[in-house]
PDB file of N, CA, C and O in Angstrom:
ATOM      1  N   MET A   1     -20.009  19.416 -39.143  1.00  0.00           N
ATOM      2  CA  MET A   1     -18.938  18.490 -38.895  1.00  0.00           C
ATOM      3  C   MET A   1     -19.113  17.906 -37.498  1.00  0.00           C
ATOM      4  O   MET A   1     -19.527  18.582 -36.557  1.00  0.00           O
ATOM      5  N   ASN A   2     -18.780  16.627 -37.407  1.00  0.00           N
ATOM      6  CA  ASN A   2     -18.914  15.945 -36.127  1.00  0.00           C
ATOM      7  C   ASN A   2     -17.546  15.770 -35.474  1.00  0.00           C
ATOM      8  O   ASN A   2     -17.334  16.229 -34.352  1.00  0.00           O
ATOM      9  N   ARG A   3     -16.634  15.123 -36.152  1.00  0.00           N
ATOM     10  CA  ARG A   3     -15.268  14.929 -35.654  1.00  0.00           C
ATOM     11  C   ARG A   3     -14.302  15.414 -36.726  1.00  0.00           C
ATOM     12  O   ARG A   3     -14.451  15.077 -37.900  1.00  0.00           O
ATOM     13  N   VAL A   4     -13.317  16.200 -36.324  1.00  0.00           N
ATOM     14  CA  VAL A   4     -12.308  16.690 -37.267  1.00  0.00           C
ATOM     15  C   VAL A   4     -10.937  16.515 -36.626  1.00  0.00           C
ATOM     16  O   VAL A   4     -10.710  16.953 -35.498  1.00  0.00           O
ATOM     17  N   ARG A   5     -10.015  15.865 -37.360  1.00  0.00           N
ATOM     18  CA  ARG A   5      -8.637  15.703 -36.889  1.00  0.00           C
ATOM     19  C   ARG A   5      -7.700  16.205 -37.977  1.00  0.00           C
ATOM     20  O   ARG A   5      -7.750  15.728 -39.111  1.00  0.00           O
ATOM     21  N   PHE A   6      -6.851  17.158 -37.640  1.00  0.00           N
ATOM     22  CA  PHE A   6      -5.835  17.664 -38.554  1.00  0.00           C
ATOM     23  C   PHE A   6      -4.529  16.937 -38.233  1.00  0.00           C
ATOM     24  O   PHE A   6      -3.973  17.101 -37.147  1.00  0.00           O
ATOM     25  N   LEU A   7      -4.042  16.131 -39.185  1.00  0.00           N
ATOM     26  CA  LEU A   7      -2.914  15.256 -38.912  1.00  0.00           C
ATOM     27  C   LEU A   7      -1.599  15.726 -39.525  1.00  0.00           C
ATOM     28  O   LEU A   7      -0.528  15.441 -38.989  1.00  0.00           O
ATOM     29  N   ASN A   8      -1.675  16.447 -40.651  1.00  0.00           N
ATOM     30  CA  ASN A   8      -0.479  16.792 -41.393  1.00  0.00           C
ATOM     31  C   ASN A   8      -0.753  18.100 -42.145  1.00  0.00           C
ATOM     32  O   ASN A   8      -1.766  18.195 -42.837  1.00  0.00           O
ATOM     33  N   PRO A   9       0.114  19.107 -42.031  1.00  0.00           N
ATOM     34  CA  PRO A   9      -0.144  20.360 -42.745  1.00  0.00           C
ATOM     35  C   PRO A   9       0.024  20.202 -44.262  1.00  0.00           C
ATOM     36  O   PRO A   9       0.919  19.500 -44.733  1.00  0.00           O
ATOM     37  N   ALA A  10      -0.840  20.859 -44.996  1.00  0.00           N
ATOM     38  CA  ALA A  10      -0.746  20.874 -46.465  1.00  0.00           C
ATOM     39  C   ALA A  10      -0.046  22.168 -46.879  1.00  0.00           C
ATOM     40  O   ALA A  10      -0.507  23.263 -46.557  1.00  0.00           O
ATOM     41  N   ILE A  11       1.052  22.034 -47.584  1.00  0.00           N
ATOM     42  CA  ILE A  11       1.830  23.186 -48.035  1.00  0.00           C
ATOM     43  C   ILE A  11       1.124  23.821 -49.232  1.00  0.00           C
ATOM     44  O   ILE A  11       0.540  23.117 -50.056  1.00  0.00           O
ATOM     45  N   VAL A  12       1.179  25.138 -49.326  1.00  0.00           N
ATOM     46  CA  VAL A  12       0.557  25.859 -50.437  1.00  0.00           C
ATOM     47  C   VAL A  12       1.078  25.306 -51.754  1.00  0.00           C
ATOM     48  O   VAL A  12       2.285  25.148 -51.940  1.00  0.00           O
ATOM     49  N   GLY A  13       0.153  25.010 -52.670  1.00  0.00           N
ATOM     50  CA  GLY A  13       0.523  24.503 -53.981  1.00  0.00           C
ATOM     51  C   GLY A  13       0.547  22.982 -54.072  1.00  0.00           C
ATOM     52  O   GLY A  13       0.685  22.432 -55.165  1.00  0.00           O
ATOM     53  N   SER A  14       0.412  22.291 -52.930  1.00  0.00           N
ATOM     54  CA  SER A  14       0.423  20.826 -52.980  1.00  0.00           C
ATOM     55  C   SER A  14      -0.926  20.320 -53.491  1.00  0.00           C
ATOM     56  O   SER A  14      -1.959  20.962 -53.302  1.00  0.00           O
ATOM     57  N   LYS A  15      -0.893  19.165 -54.137  1.00  0.00           N
ATOM     58  CA  LYS A  15      -2.116  18.566 -54.667  1.00  0.00           C
ATOM     59  C   LYS A  15      -2.763  17.732 -53.570  1.00  0.00           C
ATOM     60  O   LYS A  15      -2.106  16.929 -52.907  1.00  0.00           O
ATOM     61  N   ILE A  16      -4.062  17.939 -53.392  1.00  0.00           N
ATOM     62  CA  ILE A  16      -4.802  17.193 -52.384  1.00  0.00           C
ATOM     63  C   ILE A  16      -5.972  16.463 -53.035  1.00  0.00           C
ATOM     64  O   ILE A  16      -6.411  16.804 -54.133  1.00  0.00           O
ATOM     65  N   ARG A  17      -6.467  15.441 -52.320  1.00  0.00           N
ATOM     66  CA  ARG A  17      -7.616  14.669 -52.796  1.00  0.00           C
ATOM     67  C   ARG A  17      -8.486  14.362 -51.575  1.00  0.00           C
ATOM     68  O   ARG A  17      -7.979  14.035 -50.501  1.00  0.00           O
ATOM     69  N   ASP A  18      -9.796  14.473 -51.758  1.00  0.00           N
ATOM     70  CA  ASP A  18     -10.742  14.162 -50.692  1.00  0.00           C
ATOM     71  C   ASP A  18     -11.434  12.844 -51.023  1.00  0.00           C
ATOM     72  O   ASP A  18     -12.183  12.757 -51.997  1.00  0.00           O
ATOM     73  N   ARG A  19     -11.185  11.830 -50.217  1.00  0.00           N
ATOM     74  CA  ARG A  19     -11.867  10.537 -50.382  1.00  0.00           C
ATOM     75  C   ARG A  19     -13.060  10.544 -49.428  1.00  0.00           C
ATOM     76  O   ARG A  19     -12.912  10.761 -48.226  1.00  0.00           O
ATOM     77  N   ILE A  20     -14.240  10.303 -49.988  1.00  0.00           N
ATOM     78  CA  ILE A  20     -15.474  10.355 -49.204  1.00  0.00           C
ATOM     79  C   ILE A  20     -16.070   8.955 -49.117  1.00  0.00           C
ATOM     80  O   ILE A  20     -16.222   8.270 -50.128  1.00  0.00           O
ATOM     81  N   PHE A  21     -16.405   8.540 -47.899  1.00  0.00           N
ATOM     82  CA  PHE A  21     -16.976   7.229 -47.633  1.00  0.00           C
ATOM     83  C   PHE A  21     -18.326   7.426 -46.958  1.00  0.00           C
ATOM     84  O   PHE A  21     -18.419   8.094 -45.928  1.00  0.00           O
ATOM     85  N   LEU A  22     -19.376   6.842 -47.542  1.00  0.00           N
ATOM     86  CA  LEU A  22     -20.702   6.894 -46.932  1.00  0.00           C
ATOM     87  C   LEU A  22     -20.702   5.948 -45.736  1.00  0.00           C
ATOM     88  O   LEU A  22     -20.650   4.730 -45.906  1.00  0.00           O
ATOM     89  N   PHE A  23     -20.761   6.500 -44.537  1.00  0.00           N
ATOM     90  CA  PHE A  23     -20.608   5.730 -43.318  1.00  0.00           C
ATOM     91  C   PHE A  23     -21.940   5.212 -42.781  1.00  0.00           C
ATOM     92  O   PHE A  23     -22.035   4.056 -42.369  1.00  0.00           O
ATOM     93  N   ASN A  24     -22.979   6.069 -42.783  1.00  0.00           N
ATOM     94  CA  ASN A  24     -24.245   5.672 -42.176  1.00  0.00           C
ATOM     95  C   ASN A  24     -25.400   6.476 -42.764  1.00  0.00           C
ATOM     96  O   ASN A  24     -25.256   7.662 -43.063  1.00  0.00           O
ATOM     97  N   VAL A  25     -26.546   5.817 -42.924  1.00  0.00           N
ATOM     98  CA  VAL A  25     -27.801   6.466 -43.303  1.00  0.00           C
ATOM     99  C   VAL A  25     -28.817   6.034 -42.267  1.00  0.00           C
ATOM    100  O   VAL A  25     -29.079   4.844 -42.089  1.00  0.00           O
ATOM    101  N   GLU A  26     -29.391   7.022 -41.581  1.00  0.00           N
ATOM    102  CA  GLU A  26     -30.278   6.719 -40.461  1.00  0.00           C
ATOM    103  C   GLU A  26     -31.588   7.485 -40.594  1.00  0.00           C
ATOM    104  O   GLU A  26     -31.583   8.703 -40.775  1.00  0.00           O
ATOM    105  N   ALA A  27     -32.705   6.777 -40.504  1.00  0.00           N
ATOM    106  CA  ALA A  27     -34.014   7.427 -40.529  1.00  0.00           C
ATOM    107  C   ALA A  27     -34.247   8.109 -39.187  1.00  0.00           C
ATOM    108  O   ALA A  27     -34.050   7.504 -38.133  1.00  0.00           O
ATOM    109  N   GLN A  28     -34.663   9.353 -39.230  1.00  0.00           N
ATOM    110  CA  GLN A  28     -34.962  10.117 -38.026  1.00  0.00           C
ATOM    111  C   GLN A  28     -36.480  10.233 -37.892  1.00  0.00           C
ATOM    112  O   GLN A  28     -37.206   9.316 -38.274  1.00  0.00           O
ATOM    113  N   LYS A  29     -36.955  11.336 -37.360  1.00  0.00           N
ATOM    114  CA  LYS A  29     -38.389  11.572 -37.249  1.00  0.00           C
ATOM    115  C   LYS A  29     -39.013  11.616 -38.638  1.00  0.00           C
ATOM    116  O   LYS A  29     -38.315  11.462 -39.640  1.00  0.00           O
ATOM    117  N   GLU A  30     -40.300  11.822 -38.697  1.00  0.00           N
ATOM    118  CA  GLU A  30     -41.045  11.830 -39.955  1.00  0.00           C
ATOM    119  C   GLU A  30     -40.370  12.703 -41.013  1.00  0.00           C
ATOM    120  O   GLU A  30     -40.152  13.896 -40.801  1.00  0.00           O
ATOM    121  N   GLY A  31     -40.045  12.097 -42.143  1.00  0.00           N
ATOM    122  CA  GLY A  31     -39.508  12.845 -43.269  1.00  0.00           C
ATOM    123  C   GLY A  31     -38.092  13.354 -43.113  1.00  0.00           C
ATOM    124  O   GLY A  31     -37.715  14.319 -43.778  1.00  0.00           O
ATOM    125  N   ARG A  32     -37.297  12.736 -42.257  1.00  0.00           N
ATOM    126  CA  ARG A  32     -35.910  13.177 -42.051  1.00  0.00           C
ATOM    127  C   ARG A  32     -34.961  11.985 -42.178  1.00  0.00           C
ATOM    128  O   ARG A  32     -35.254  10.882 -41.717  1.00  0.00           O
ATOM    129  N   ILE A  33     -33.826  12.237 -42.810  1.00  0.00           N
ATOM    130  CA  ILE A  33     -32.779  11.223 -42.928  1.00  0.00           C
ATOM    131  C   ILE A  33     -31.448  11.875 -42.557  1.00  0.00           C
ATOM    132  O   ILE A  33     -31.105  12.938 -43.075  1.00  0.00           O
ATOM    133  N   LEU A  34     -30.701  11.233 -41.659  1.00  0.00           N
ATOM    134  CA  LEU A  34     -29.380  11.708 -41.257  1.00  0.00           C
ATOM    135  C   LEU A  34     -28.331  10.879 -41.975  1.00  0.00           C
ATOM    136  O   LEU A  34     -28.300   9.655 -41.845  1.00  0.00           O
ATOM    137  N   ILE A  35     -27.469  11.550 -42.739  1.00  0.00           N
ATOM    138  CA  ILE A  35     -26.416  10.873 -43.493  1.00  0.00           C
ATOM    139  C   ILE A  35     -25.061  11.278 -42.914  1.00  0.00           C
ATOM    140  O   ILE A  35     -24.773  12.463 -42.748  1.00  0.00           O
ATOM    141  N   THR A  36     -24.237  10.278 -42.611  1.00  0.00           N
ATOM    142  CA  THR A  36     -22.897  10.509 -42.074  1.00  0.00           C
ATOM    143  C   THR A  36     -21.873  10.052 -43.105  1.00  0.00           C
ATOM    144  O   THR A  36     -21.921   8.918 -43.582  1.00  0.00           O
ATOM    145  N   THR A  37     -20.954  10.939 -43.442  1.00  0.00           N
ATOM    146  CA  THR A  37     -19.868  10.603 -44.365  1.00  0.00           C
ATOM    147  C   THR A  37     -18.534  10.874 -43.687  1.00  0.00           C
ATOM    148  O   THR A  37     -18.412  11.773 -42.855  1.00  0.00           O
ATOM    149  N   THR A  38     -17.536  10.080 -44.058  1.00  0.00           N
ATOM    150  CA  THR A  38     -16.181  10.273 -43.555  1.00  0.00           C
ATOM    151  C   THR A  38     -15.313  10.795 -44.693  1.00  0.00           C
ATOM    152  O   THR A  38     -15.274  10.206 -45.773  1.00  0.00           O
ATOM    153  N   HIS A  39     -14.620  11.901 -44.447  1.00  0.00           N
ATOM    154  CA  HIS A  39     -13.741  12.519 -45.442  1.00  0.00           C
ATOM    155  C   HIS A  39     -12.286  12.326 -45.021  1.00  0.00           C
ATOM    156  O   HIS A  39     -11.920  12.613 -43.882  1.00  0.00           O
ATOM    157  N   THR A  40     -11.467  11.842 -45.940  1.00  0.00           N
ATOM    158  CA  THR A  40     -10.032  11.719 -45.718  1.00  0.00           C
ATOM    159  C   THR A  40      -9.346  12.569 -46.782  1.00  0.00           C
ATOM    160  O   THR A  40      -9.379  12.235 -47.967  1.00  0.00           O
ATOM    161  N   ILE A  41      -8.733  13.655 -46.360  1.00  0.00           N
ATOM    162  CA  ILE A  41      -8.056  14.561 -47.286  1.00  0.00           C
ATOM    163  C   ILE A  41      -6.592  14.168 -47.332  1.00  0.00           C
ATOM    164  O   ILE A  41      -5.870  14.284 -46.342  1.00  0.00           O
ATOM    165  N   GLU A  42      -6.161  13.697 -48.510  1.00  0.00           N
ATOM    166  CA  GLU A  42      -4.801  13.200 -48.700  1.00  0.00           C
ATOM    167  C   GLU A  42      -3.956  14.229 -49.449  1.00  0.00           C
ATOM    168  O   GLU A  42      -4.464  15.015 -50.248  1.00  0.00           O
ATOM    169  N   ILE A  43      -2.660  14.201 -49.167  1.00  0.00           N
ATOM    170  CA  ILE A  43      -1.692  15.068 -49.844  1.00  0.00           C
ATOM    171  C   ILE A  43      -0.836  14.177 -50.732  1.00  0.00           C
ATOM    172  O   ILE A  43      -0.342  13.139 -50.292  1.00  0.00           O
ATOM    173  N   GLU A  44      -0.663  14.587 -51.986  1.00  0.00           N
ATOM    174  CA  GLU A  44       0.147  13.804 -52.923  1.00  0.00           C
ATOM    175  C   GLU A  44       1.578  13.679 -52.409  1.00  0.00           C
ATOM    176  O   GLU A  44       2.215  14.681 -52.083  1.00  0.00           O
ATOM    177  N   GLY A  45       2.084  12.439 -52.338  1.00  0.00           N
ATOM    178  CA  GLY A  45       3.449  12.186 -51.912  1.00  0.00           C
ATOM    179  C   GLY A  45       3.632  12.047 -50.406  1.00  0.00           C
ATOM    180  O   GLY A  45       4.755  11.837 -49.946  1.00  0.00           O
ATOM    181  N   GLN A  46       2.564  12.158 -49.629  1.00  0.00           N
ATOM    182  CA  GLN A  46       2.648  12.034 -48.169  1.00  0.00           C
ATOM    183  C   GLN A  46       1.924  10.769 -47.724  1.00  0.00           C
ATOM    184  O   GLN A  46       0.908  10.394 -48.309  1.00  0.00           O
ATOM    185  N   GLN A  47       2.443  10.115 -46.693  1.00  0.00           N
ATOM    186  CA  GLN A  47       1.794   8.911 -46.182  1.00  0.00           C
ATOM    187  C   GLN A  47       0.617   9.238 -45.269  1.00  0.00           C
ATOM    188  O   GLN A  47      -0.420   8.577 -45.330  1.00  0.00           O
ATOM    189  N   LYS A  48       0.775  10.264 -44.416  1.00  0.00           N
ATOM    190  CA  LYS A  48      -0.294  10.642 -43.498  1.00  0.00           C
ATOM    191  C   LYS A  48      -1.251  11.610 -44.187  1.00  0.00           C
ATOM    192  O   LYS A  48      -0.799  12.494 -44.915  1.00  0.00           O
ATOM    193  N   PRO A  49      -2.558  11.468 -43.978  1.00  0.00           N
ATOM    194  CA  PRO A  49      -3.499  12.418 -44.563  1.00  0.00           C
ATOM    195  C   PRO A  49      -3.418  13.776 -43.865  1.00  0.00           C
ATOM    196  O   PRO A  49      -2.939  13.879 -42.736  1.00  0.00           O
ATOM    197  N   ALA A  50      -3.887  14.799 -44.545  1.00  0.00           N
ATOM    198  CA  ALA A  50      -3.908  16.141 -43.965  1.00  0.00           C
ATOM    199  C   ALA A  50      -5.015  16.254 -42.926  1.00  0.00           C
ATOM    200  O   ALA A  50      -4.844  16.894 -41.888  1.00  0.00           O
ATOM    201  N   CYS A  51      -6.158  15.623 -43.219  1.00  0.00           N
ATOM    202  CA  CYS A  51      -7.313  15.772 -42.349  1.00  0.00           C
ATOM    203  C   CYS A  51      -8.220  14.557 -42.482  1.00  0.00           C
ATOM    204  O   CYS A  51      -8.371  13.993 -43.566  1.00  0.00           O
ATOM    205  N   VAL A  52      -8.819  14.163 -41.365  1.00  0.00           N
ATOM    206  CA  VAL A  52      -9.860  13.138 -41.362  1.00  0.00           C
ATOM    207  C   VAL A  52     -11.047  13.754 -40.630  1.00  0.00           C
ATOM    208  O   VAL A  52     -10.917  14.192 -39.486  1.00  0.00           O
ATOM    209  N   ALA A  53     -12.206  13.788 -41.292  1.00  0.00           N
ATOM    210  CA  ALA A  53     -13.373  14.449 -40.704  1.00  0.00           C
ATOM    211  C   ALA A  53     -14.634  13.638 -40.948  1.00  0.00           C
ATOM    212  O   ALA A  53     -14.744  12.908 -41.933  1.00  0.00           O
ATOM    213  N   GLU A  54     -15.578  13.781 -40.034  1.00  0.00           N
ATOM    214  CA  GLU A  54     -16.874  13.136 -40.169  1.00  0.00           C
ATOM    215  C   GLU A  54     -17.900  14.247 -40.374  1.00  0.00           C
ATOM    216  O   GLU A  54     -17.989  15.176 -39.571  1.00  0.00           O
ATOM    217  N   SER A  55     -18.665  14.146 -41.444  1.00  0.00           N
ATOM    218  CA  SER A  55     -19.634  15.162 -41.811  1.00  0.00           C
ATOM    219  C   SER A  55     -21.048  14.615 -41.663  1.00  0.00           C
ATOM    220  O   SER A  55     -21.325  13.468 -42.012  1.00  0.00           O
ATOM    221  N   LEU A  56     -21.948  15.464 -41.135  1.00  0.00           N
ATOM    222  CA  LEU A  56     -23.344  15.090 -40.961  1.00  0.00           C
ATOM    223  C   LEU A  56     -24.214  15.943 -41.872  1.00  0.00           C
ATOM    224  O   LEU A  56     -23.994  17.147 -42.004  1.00  0.00           O
ATOM    225  N   ALA A  57     -25.205  15.313 -42.499  1.00  0.00           N
ATOM    226  CA  ALA A  57     -26.165  16.046 -43.321  1.00  0.00           C
ATOM    227  C   ALA A  57     -27.560  15.538 -42.977  1.00  0.00           C
ATOM    228  O   ALA A  57     -27.800  14.331 -42.976  1.00  0.00           O
ATOM    229  N   LEU A  58     -28.482  16.457 -42.683  1.00  0.00           N
ATOM    230  CA  LEU A  58     -29.845  16.093 -42.343  1.00  0.00           C
ATOM    231  C   LEU A  58     -30.742  16.529 -43.501  1.00  0.00           C
ATOM    232  O   LEU A  58     -30.828  17.718 -43.810  1.00  0.00           O
ATOM    233  N   PHE A  59     -31.406  15.568 -44.137  1.00  0.00           N
ATOM    234  CA  PHE A  59     -32.279  15.839 -45.266  1.00  0.00           C
ATOM    235  C   PHE A  59     -33.730  15.781 -44.829  1.00  0.00           C
ATOM    236  O   PHE A  59     -34.137  14.874 -44.102  1.00  0.00           O
ATOM    237  N   PHE A  60     -34.514  16.765 -45.283  1.00  0.00           N
ATOM    238  CA  PHE A  60     -35.949  16.830 -45.012  1.00  0.00           C
ATOM    239  C   PHE A  60     -36.689  16.579 -46.320  1.00  0.00           C
ATOM    240  O   PHE A  60     -36.311  17.123 -47.358  1.00  0.00           O
ATOM    241  N   PHE A  61     -37.727  15.770 -46.282  1.00  0.00           N
ATOM    242  CA  PHE A  61     -38.545  15.563 -47.468  1.00  0.00           C
ATOM    243  C   PHE A  61     -39.989  15.376 -47.075  1.00  0.00           C
ATOM    244  O   PHE A  61     -40.845  15.186 -47.940  1.00  0.00           O
TER     245      PHE A  61
END
């Protein structure tokens, strides 16, 4: 994880949804790709999301 912000507590038993957005794909050194995604975790019936986070994944091939 790169950036994580907790904005609203999720009560036990509440329904949540994770919306994932592909933010960036970047070529690194030989045979490596860095992928950045943004996750917005929403709570059913709430206007503010529970969490907004940026996730990094490094793929080797």
